[in-house]
N, CA, C and O of each residue as an XYZ file, in Angstrom:
648
protein
N    -114.381     21.200     61.892
C    -113.880     19.787     62.085
C    -113.999     19.059     60.815
O    -115.078     18.993     60.227
N    -112.947     18.521     60.382
C    -112.910     17.645     59.144
C    -113.340     16.304     59.477
O    -112.877     15.721     60.457
N    -114.282     15.736     58.639
C    -114.697     14.411     58.734
C    -114.291     13.681     57.404
O    -114.625     14.146     56.314
N    -113.595     12.576     57.517
C    -113.123     11.892     56.414
C    -113.085     10.406     56.697
O    -113.207     10.010     57.856
N    -112.918      9.553     55.671
C    -112.767      8.174     55.871
C    -111.485      7.863     56.686
O    -110.474      8.547     56.527
N    -111.531      6.848     57.545
C    -110.384      6.510     58.269
C    -109.351      5.813     57.290
O    -109.685      5.156     56.305
N    -108.091      6.043     57.687
C    -106.985      5.347     57.006
C    -106.671      4.109     57.773
O    -106.748      4.105     59.002
N    -106.298      2.995     57.048
C    -106.018      1.709     57.642
C    -104.953      1.943     58.855
O    -105.125      1.353     59.921
N    -103.966      2.727     58.683
C    -102.978      2.925     59.731
C    -103.527      3.549     60.976
O    -102.898      3.482     62.032
N    -104.723      4.174     60.877
C    -105.305      4.837     62.066
C    -106.137      3.918     62.920
O    -106.462      4.271     64.053
N    -106.491      2.768     62.431
C    -107.372      1.856     63.106
C    -106.896      1.468     64.536
O    -107.765      1.374     65.403
N    -105.617      1.239     64.859
C    -105.218      0.988     66.264
C    -105.432      2.222     67.116
O    -105.750      2.091     68.298
N    -105.263      3.459     66.545
C    -105.472      4.620     67.400
C    -106.989      4.742     67.624
O    -107.361      5.227     68.693
N    -107.880      4.358     66.737
C    -109.344      4.425     66.958
C    -109.679      3.486     68.164
O    -110.562      3.795     68.964
N    -108.985      2.380     68.272
C    -109.243      1.586     69.454
C    -108.923      2.287     70.721
O    -109.654      2.139     71.700
N    -107.842      3.063     70.757
C    -107.467      3.893     71.875
C    -108.602      4.916     72.229
O    -108.942      5.119     73.394
N    -109.158      5.538     71.169
C    -110.241      6.456     71.374
C    -111.472      5.762     71.991
O    -112.121      6.303     72.886
N    -111.760      4.611     71.515
C    -112.894      3.773     72.042
C    -112.623      3.420     73.538
O    -113.547      3.518     74.345
N    -111.434      3.028     73.914
C    -111.133      2.700     75.262
C    -111.251      3.949     76.130
O    -111.839      3.870     77.208
N    -110.716      5.107     75.708
C    -110.820      6.280     76.513
C    -112.281      6.766     76.589
O    -112.678      7.281     77.634
N    -113.100      6.624     75.523
C    -114.492      7.031     75.626
C    -115.274      6.132     76.536
O    -116.364      6.500     76.973
N    -114.749      4.951     76.841
C    -115.541      4.041     77.691
C    -115.269      4.351     79.212
O    -116.030      3.907     80.072
N    -114.241      5.071     79.511
C    -113.935      5.332     80.935
C    -115.059      5.970     81.775
O    -115.206      5.652     82.956
N    -115.895      6.920     81.131
C    -116.936      7.546     81.934
C    -117.954      6.577     82.435
O    -118.669      6.931     83.373
N    -118.103      5.337     81.885
C    -118.946      4.371     82.367
C    -118.694      3.914     83.753
O    -119.599      3.407     84.416
N    -117.412      4.089     84.244
C    -117.041      3.869     85.643
C    -117.863      4.739     86.563
O    -118.297      4.306     87.630
N    -118.079      6.010     86.126
C    -118.806      6.989     86.984
C    -120.245      6.649     87.198
O    -120.878      7.126     88.140
N    -120.788      5.786     86.287
C    -122.232      5.448     86.370
C    -122.417      4.026     86.791
O    -123.448      3.407     86.529
N    -121.348      3.485     87.485
C    -121.449      2.078     88.068
C    -121.451      0.999     87.056
O    -122.069     -0.045     87.262
N    -120.741      1.224     85.903
C    -120.667      0.221     84.807
C    -119.196     -0.048     84.491
O    -118.802      0.098     83.334
N    -118.390     -0.423     85.435
C    -116.989     -0.662     85.154
C    -116.785     -1.720     84.071
O    -115.851     -1.617     83.276
N    -117.656     -2.740     84.032
C    -117.503     -3.742     83.098
C    -117.542     -3.311     81.602
O    -116.982     -3.929     80.697
N    -118.279     -2.167     81.456
C    -118.317     -1.554     80.025
C    -117.016     -0.813     79.789
O    -116.438     -0.899     78.705
N    -116.551     -0.088     80.790
C    -115.232      0.598     80.702
C    -114.119     -0.431     80.446
O    -113.172     -0.133     79.718
N    -114.216     -1.630     81.027
C    -113.169     -2.534     80.824
C    -113.363     -3.445     79.565
O    -112.497     -4.267     79.266
N    -114.473     -3.297     78.853
C    -114.725     -4.089     77.645
C    -113.654     -3.744     76.577
O    -113.193     -2.608     76.469
N    -113.301     -4.742     75.827
C    -112.328     -4.585     74.762
C    -112.966     -3.786     73.600
O    -114.137     -3.962     73.265
N    -112.138     -2.900     73.003
C    -112.695     -2.138     71.804
C    -112.895     -3.081     70.632
O    -112.494     -4.244     70.656
N    -113.521     -2.544     69.624
C    -113.675     -3.219     68.398
C    -112.335     -3.805     67.916
O    -111.315     -3.119     67.983
N    -112.319     -5.000     67.454
C    -111.084     -5.541     66.934
C    -110.709     -4.773     65.678
O    -111.524     -4.100     65.047
N    -109.427     -4.912     65.352
C    -108.935     -4.259     64.085
C    -109.700     -4.913     62.920
O    -110.028     -4.216     61.960
N    -109.995     -6.215     62.968
C    -110.699     -6.895     61.896
C    -112.070     -6.291     61.750
O    -112.509     -5.997     60.637
N    -112.768     -6.096     62.887
C    -114.127     -5.578     62.870
C    -114.161     -4.107     62.315
O    -115.036     -3.727     61.538
N    -113.160     -3.323     62.766
C    -113.127     -2.035     62.216
C    -112.895     -1.974     60.767
O    -113.497     -1.138     60.093
N    -111.999     -2.865     60.198
C    -111.738     -2.948     58.787
C    -112.959     -3.407     57.988
O    -113.065     -3.125     56.795
N    -113.872     -4.109     58.640
C    -115.035     -4.581     57.944
C    -116.148     -3.624     57.805
O    -117.109     -3.860     57.073
N    -116.021     -2.469     58.550
C    -117.036     -1.436     58.450
C    -116.576     -0.282     57.726
O    -115.387     -0.148     57.435
N    -117.526      0.619     57.401
C    -117.198      1.935     56.835
C    -116.904      2.763     58.101
O    -117.760      2.873     58.979
N    -115.683      3.350     58.196
C    -115.324      4.075     59.352
C    -114.897      5.464     58.970
O    -113.956      5.637     58.196
N    -115.568      6.448     59.495
C    -115.355      7.847     59.338
C    -114.687      8.384     60.665
O    -115.012      7.953     61.772
N    -113.733      9.353     60.471
C    -113.082      9.979     61.631
C    -113.349     11.433     61.559
O    -113.468     12.017     60.482
N    -113.443     12.016     62.717
C    -113.365     13.509     62.886
C    -111.941     13.859     63.254
O    -111.392     13.293     64.198
N    -111.373     14.719     62.577
C    -109.939     15.018     62.719
C    -109.797     16.410     63.356
O    -110.386     17.402     62.927
N    -108.947     16.404     64.444
C    -108.738     17.654     65.235
C    -107.700     18.556     64.569
O    -107.257     18.314     63.446
N    -107.346     19.560     65.274
C    -106.482     20.627     64.718
C    -105.115     20.113     64.368
O    -104.466     20.653     63.472
N    -104.663     19.101     65.037
C    -103.297     18.505     64.746
C    -103.303     17.470     63.641
O    -102.279     16.826     63.411
N    -104.468     17.276     62.917
C    -104.613     16.306     61.915
C    -104.771     14.937     62.411
O    -104.616     14.004     61.624
N    -105.069     14.722     63.653
C    -105.188     13.379     64.287
C    -106.725     13.129     64.616
O    -107.434     14.024     65.074
N    -107.160     11.919     64.364
C    -108.576     11.666     64.723
C    -108.897     11.847     66.221
O    -108.145     11.394     67.083
N    -109.986     12.492     66.504
C    -110.421     12.647     67.899
C    -111.694     11.905     68.190
O    -112.159     11.833     69.327
N    -112.278     11.322     67.066
C    -113.539     10.546     67.261
C    -113.740      9.784     65.906
O    -113.162     10.100     64.866
N    -114.662      8.700     66.041
C    -114.880      7.934     64.868
C    -116.342      7.355     65.005
O    -116.950      7.327     66.075
N    -116.835      6.899     63.808
C    -118.123      6.309     63.722
C    -117.904      5.115     62.748
O    -117.363      5.315     61.661
N    -118.318      3.876     63.125
C    -118.259      2.714     62.315
C    -119.714      2.358     61.942
O    -120.573      2.154     62.799
N    -119.932      2.298     60.658
C    -121.311      2.015     60.204
C    -121.339      0.818     59.127
O    -120.349      0.523     58.458
N    -122.436      0.238     59.041
C    -122.673     -0.800     57.979
C    -124.209     -0.893     57.803
O    -124.995     -0.315     58.554
N    -124.552     -1.618     56.815
C    -125.962     -1.861     56.533
C    -126.500     -3.013     57.276
O    -125.916     -4.097     57.253
N    -127.681     -2.809     57.991
C    -128.347     -3.892     58.598
C    -129.754     -3.764     58.168
O    -130.448     -2.792     58.465
N    -130.195     -4.854     57.401
C    -131.491     -4.950     56.724
C    -131.814     -3.658     55.827
O    -132.908     -3.093     55.797
N    -130.748     -3.315     55.151
C    -130.915     -2.289     54.163
C    -130.936     -0.844     54.779
O    -131.288      0.096     54.067
N    -130.592     -0.660     55.991
C    -130.577      0.626     56.671
C    -129.218      0.855     57.265
O    -128.622     -0.084     57.793
N    -128.711      2.035     57.205
C    -127.472      2.394     57.813
C    -127.581      2.211     59.367
O    -128.459      2.729     60.057
N    -126.498      1.345     59.856
C    -126.535      1.044     61.278
C    -125.237      1.461     61.851
O    -124.178      1.133     61.315
N    -125.295      2.234     63.015
C    -124.116      2.695     63.696
C    -123.703      1.551     64.564
O    -124.418      1.225     65.512
N    -122.546      0.898     64.284
C    -122.016     -0.132     65.181
C    -121.240      0.480     66.350
O    -121.233     -0.074     67.449
N    -120.599      1.599     66.119
C    -119.840      2.254     67.189
C    -119.684      3.731     66.840
O    -119.474      4.077     65.678
N    -119.786      4.597     67.837
C    -119.403      5.939     67.714
C    -118.688      6.249     69.020
O    -119.239      6.017     70.095
N    -117.475      6.767     68.943
C    -116.699      7.161     70.054
C    -116.045      8.481     69.833
O    -115.521      8.789     68.762
N    -116.094      9.256     70.892
C    -115.450     10.642     70.920
C    -114.507     10.577     72.082
O    -114.873     10.183     73.189
N    -113.184     11.002     71.793
C    -112.317     11.097     72.970
C    -112.849     12.050     73.931
O    -113.334     13.121     73.568
N    -112.761     11.645     75.301
C    -113.265     12.502     76.296
C    -112.744     13.947     76.350
O    -113.412     14.848     76.857
N    -111.552     14.134     75.821
C    -110.981     15.528     75.763
C    -111.713     16.379     74.716
O    -111.505     17.589     74.631
N    -112.570     15.730     73.924
C    -113.241     16.445     72.879
C    -114.740     16.296     72.866
O    -115.457     16.613     71.917
N    -115.182     15.737     74.111
C    -116.621     15.481     74.322
C    -117.347     16.795     74.439
O    -116.766     17.847     74.704
N    -118.689     16.688     74.221
C    -119.677     17.835     74.395
C    -119.292     18.992     73.519
O    -119.404     20.150     73.921
N    -118.809     18.671     72.250
C    -118.536     19.722     71.279
C    -119.349     19.469     69.972
O    -119.142     20.141     68.962
N    -120.237     18.524     70.025
C    -121.067     18.244     68.829
C    -120.452     17.341     67.813
O    -120.941     17.190     66.694
N    -119.348     16.734     68.236
C    -118.545     15.875     67.195
C    -119.333     14.629     66.918
O    -119.470     14.237     65.759
N    -119.876     13.970     67.974
C    -120.643     12.725     67.727
C    -121.922     13.006     66.887
O    -122.273     12.221     66.006
N    -122.574     14.080     67.162
C    -123.773     14.459     66.304
C    -123.336     14.785     64.879
O    -124.073     14.467     63.946
N    -122.194     15.393     64.670
C    -121.724     15.675     63.342
C    -121.358     14.421     62.593
O    -121.574     14.357     61.383
N    -120.818     13.425     63.249
C    -120.478     12.125     62.678
C    -121.795     11.419     62.274
O    -121.887     10.861     61.181
N    -122.767     11.447     63.125
C    -124.031     10.828     62.828
C    -124.693     11.468     61.643
O    -125.199     10.800     60.742
N    -124.675     12.799     61.668
C    -125.297     13.532     60.524
C    -124.593     13.185     59.260
O    -125.224     13.051     58.212
N    -123.239     13.028     59.332
C    -122.397     12.740     58.058
C    -122.800     11.414     57.527
O    -122.854     11.281     56.305
N    -123.096     10.397     58.323
C    -123.402      9.085     57.758
C    -124.863      8.823     57.544
O    -125.220      7.718     57.135
N    -125.764      9.812     57.807
C    -127.212      9.706     57.592
C    -127.448      9.938     56.125
O    -127.158     11.018     55.611
N    -127.972      8.940     55.442
C    -128.254      9.112     54.029
C    -129.430     10.091     53.862
O    -130.363     10.143     54.664
N    -129.323     10.860     52.775
C    -130.516     11.790     52.455
C    -131.659     10.939     52.208
O    -131.662     10.002     51.410
N    -132.723     11.342     53.000
C    -134.021     10.628     52.893
C    -134.008      9.182     53.487
O    -134.953      8.413     53.310
N    -132.877      8.845     54.211
C    -132.812      7.496     54.816
C    -132.831      7.476     56.244
O    -132.826      8.550     56.845
N    -132.853      6.339     56.896
C    -132.840      6.168     58.318
C    -131.484      5.643     58.801
O    -130.666      5.147     58.026
N    -131.289      5.772     60.076
C    -130.112      5.281     60.718
C    -130.613      4.558     62.024
O    -131.490      5.063     62.725
N    -130.024      3.363     62.318
C    -130.295      2.675     63.540
C    -129.015      2.510     64.414
O    -127.885      2.640     63.944
N    -129.263      2.225     65.676
C    -128.194      1.934     66.572
C    -128.777      1.227     67.773
O    -129.992      1.238     67.968
N    -127.944      0.622     68.569
C    -128.341      0.130     69.915
C    -127.490      0.771     70.909
O    -126.330      1.086     70.645
N    -128.066      0.987     72.118
C    -127.394      1.740     73.120
C    -127.926      1.433     74.504
O    -128.846      0.626     74.634
N    -127.389      2.040     75.532
C    -127.931      1.865     76.896
C    -129.028      2.816     77.114
O    -128.924      4.007     76.821
N    -130.096      2.282     77.637
C    -131.369      3.034     77.833
C    -131.192      4.223     78.784
O    -131.679      5.314     78.487
N    -130.510      4.041     79.912
C    -130.468      5.052     80.973
C    -129.105      5.762     81.157
O    -128.992      6.512     82.126
N    -128.166      5.610     80.400
C    -126.923      6.308     80.476
C    -127.076      7.601     79.766
O    -127.436      7.624     78.589
N    -126.790      8.780     80.501
C    -127.178     10.107     79.882
C    -126.606     10.346     78.507
O    -127.252     10.956     77.655
N    -125.412      9.875     78.290
C    -124.768     10.152     76.947
C    -125.090      9.025     75.916
O    -124.460      8.968     74.860
N    -125.995      8.200     76.200
C    -126.559      7.153     75.273
C    -127.951      7.543     74.925
O    -128.162      8.648     74.426
N    -128.932      6.682     75.162
C    -130.283      6.908     74.672
C    -130.836      8.315     74.876
O    -131.380      8.885     73.931
N    -130.719      8.912     76.099
C    -131.226     10.307     76.284
C    -130.547     11.256     75.209
O    -131.211     12.102     74.609
N    -129.273     11.084     75.010
C    -128.494     11.944     74.051
C    -129.069     11.736     72.643
O    -129.385     12.701     71.947
N    -129.198     10.495     72.241
C    -129.670     10.165     70.887
C    -131.138     10.630     70.738
O    -131.537     11.032     69.645
N    -131.950     10.581     71.824
C    -133.287     11.168     71.715
C    -133.221     12.667     71.300
O    -133.993     13.130     70.460
N    -132.253     13.412     71.932
C    -132.182     14.771     71.626
C    -131.766     15.033     70.157
O    -132.027     16.086     69.576
N    -131.114     14.017     69.613
C    -130.716     14.151     68.181
C    -131.887     13.777     67.189
O    -131.769     13.956     65.977
N    -133.020     13.249     67.767
C    -134.146     12.870     67.007
C    -134.363     11.382     66.888
O    -135.335     10.955     66.264
N    -133.460     10.550     67.485
C    -133.698      9.069     67.450
C    -134.889      8.745     68.312
O    -135.189      9.441     69.282
N    -135.597      7.622     67.926
C    -136.749      7.129     68.717
C    -136.504      5.660     68.955
O    -135.757      5.030     68.205
N    -137.134      5.080     70.013
C    -137.000      3.672     70.380
C    -137.714      2.914     69.268
O    -138.744      3.340     68.745
N    -137.098      1.727     68.920
C    -137.699      0.799     67.938
C    -138.470     -0.206     68.781
O    -137.881     -0.902     69.609
N    -139.746     -0.285     68.583
C    -140.541     -1.252     69.303
C    -140.643     -2.596     68.614
O    -140.931     -3.597     69.270
N    -140.428     -2.648     67.374
C    -140.486     -3.918     66.683
C    -139.234     -3.971     65.677
O    -139.308     -3.599     64.506
N    -138.126     -4.459     66.256
C    -136.863     -4.425     65.531
C    -136.908     -5.367     64.353
O    -137.567     -6.407     64.368
N    -136.175     -4.957     63.326
C    -136.051     -5.745     62.071
C    -135.232     -7.059     62.498
O    -134.615     -7.093     63.564
N    -135.261     -8.050     61.675
C    -134.533     -9.313     62.007
C    -133.040     -9.023     62.287
O    -132.463     -9.584     63.218
N    -132.443     -8.173     61.503
C    -130.989     -7.904     61.678
C    -130.743     -7.164     62.935
O    -129.787     -7.487     63.640
N    -131.587     -6.127     63.295
C    -131.470     -5.385     64.501
C    -131.678     -6.263     65.723
O    -130.936     -6.176     66.702
N    -132.738     -7.142     65.649
C    -132.980     -8.041     66.686
C    -131.766     -9.009     66.920
O    -131.410     -9.350     68.048
N    -131.195     -9.398     65.826
C    -129.955    -10.266     65.928
C    -128.826     -9.603     66.596
O    -128.125    -10.236     67.386
N    -128.599     -8.328     66.317
C    -127.655     -7.509     66.961
C    -127.863     -7.531     68.485
O    -126.932     -7.791     69.247
N    -129.079     -7.259     68.902
C    -129.500     -7.202     70.290
C    -129.263     -8.583     71.015
O    -128.820     -8.636     72.162
N    -129.582     -9.678     70.281
C    -129.287    -11.028     70.848
C    -127.816    -11.241     70.990
O    -127.377    -11.792     71.999
N    -126.996    -10.810     69.984
C    -125.589    -10.967     70.104
C    -124.983    -10.149     71.333
O    -124.085    -10.575     72.059
N    -125.577     -8.974     71.449
C    -125.070     -8.179     72.643
C    -125.472     -8.875     73.955
O    -124.713     -8.868     74.923
N    -126.625     -9.450     73.975
C    -126.990    -10.183     75.207
C    -126.098    -11.391     75.503
O    -125.804    -11.728     76.650
N    -125.672    -12.044     74.358
C    -124.787    -13.182     74.531
C    -123.437    -12.776     75.072
O    -122.736    -13.608     75.650
N    -123.049    -11.525     74.905
C    -121.758    -11.013     75.410
C    -121.946    -10.445     76.834
O    -120.991     -9.939     77.424
N    -123.148    -10.526     77.374
C    -123.302    -10.127     78.763
C    -124.018     -8.782     78.926
O    -124.232     -8.359     80.062
N    -124.375     -8.135     77.912
C    -125.140     -6.854     78.039
C    -126.592     -7.146     78.364
O    -127.299     -7.839     77.633
N    -127.010     -6.583     79.504
C    -128.398     -6.803     79.941
C    -129.362     -6.305     79.016
O    -129.374     -5.091     78.812
N    -130.267     -7.131     78.355
C    -131.254     -6.648     77.455
C    -132.202     -5.616     78.030
O    -132.758     -4.782     77.315
N    -132.374     -5.694     79.364
C    -133.328     -4.677     79.963
C    -132.686     -3.274     79.963
O    -133.379     -2.264     80.075
N    -131.356     -3.236     79.837
C    -130.751     -1.945     79.874
C    -130.441     -1.424     78.455
O    -130.004     -0.289     78.262
N    -130.678     -2.266     77.524
C    -130.377     -1.912     76.044
C    -131.638     -1.474     75.364
O    -132.745     -1.833     75.764
N    -131.443     -0.656     74.282
C    -132.519     -0.187     73.491
C    -132.058     -0.054     72.015
O    -130.954      0.415     71.737
N    -132.895     -0.460     71.128
C    -132.627     -0.151     69.657
C    -133.363      1.150     69.365
O    -134.471      1.395     69.841
N    -132.673      1.998     68.533
C    -133.184      3.221     68.182
C    -133.079      3.549     66.710
O    -132.209      3.007     66.028
N    -133.917      4.402     66.203
C    -133.915      4.715     64.827
C    -134.024      6.212     64.664
O    -134.775      6.839     65.411
N    -133.301      6.838     63.706
C    -133.450      8.215     63.330
C    -134.098      8.130     61.979
O    -133.464      7.686     61.023
N    -135.255      8.512     61.875
C    -136.086      8.503     60.609
C    -135.645      9.697     59.715
O    -135.040     10.663     60.181
N    -135.961      9.583     58.488
C    -135.656     10.675     57.651
C    -136.377     11.930     58.144
O    -137.433     11.815     58.766
N    -135.850     13.098     57.890
C    -136.303     14.349     58.444
C    -137.797     14.595     58.196
O    -138.501     15.124     59.056
N    -138.284     14.188     56.965
C    -139.653     14.416     56.587
C    -140.553     13.466     57.404
O    -141.750     13.732     57.510
N    -140.089     12.499     57.917
C    -140.966     11.540     58.737
C    -140.925     11.727     60.248
O    -141.630     11.044     60.991
N    -140.072     12.682     60.700
C    -139.954     12.896     62.175
C    -141.150     13.731     62.566
O    -141.565     14.637     61.844
N    -141.695     13.408     63.723
C    -142.848     14.117     64.236
C    -142.386     15.229     65.176
O    -143.214     15.957     65.724
């Protein structure tokens, strides 16, 4: 699987991937998440966006990252459902993880392909979020995401993982 920077012309297609990857939330009683709008084109353009490209040369997944309090933060990772469970999301996360650095993200605590999945990749819950990470969680709550269902997580550098 080729991972490369997204091209500006691909950003609308990445929105389609995000919408499609949200559909499984209906199956866990979260239709409001499935119906949530994808990242805007402007927001995508503001982030560093990497795509995983399938056999036809078309993106099948993407990850949008930026720095939050000096740490790489995953703002969005989406894999088209037709390509799920193939390790693409993990490969994208590994691709953006700086050597010797950490990665943070926020996600749903009890959705199987969210926090439990990230735990399997080595992420751990953040008990004392940095100011920027706490701000992201406040912003999510202001958009209606239940703070009790959300969790901030960090992937520490390999040498620091227990």
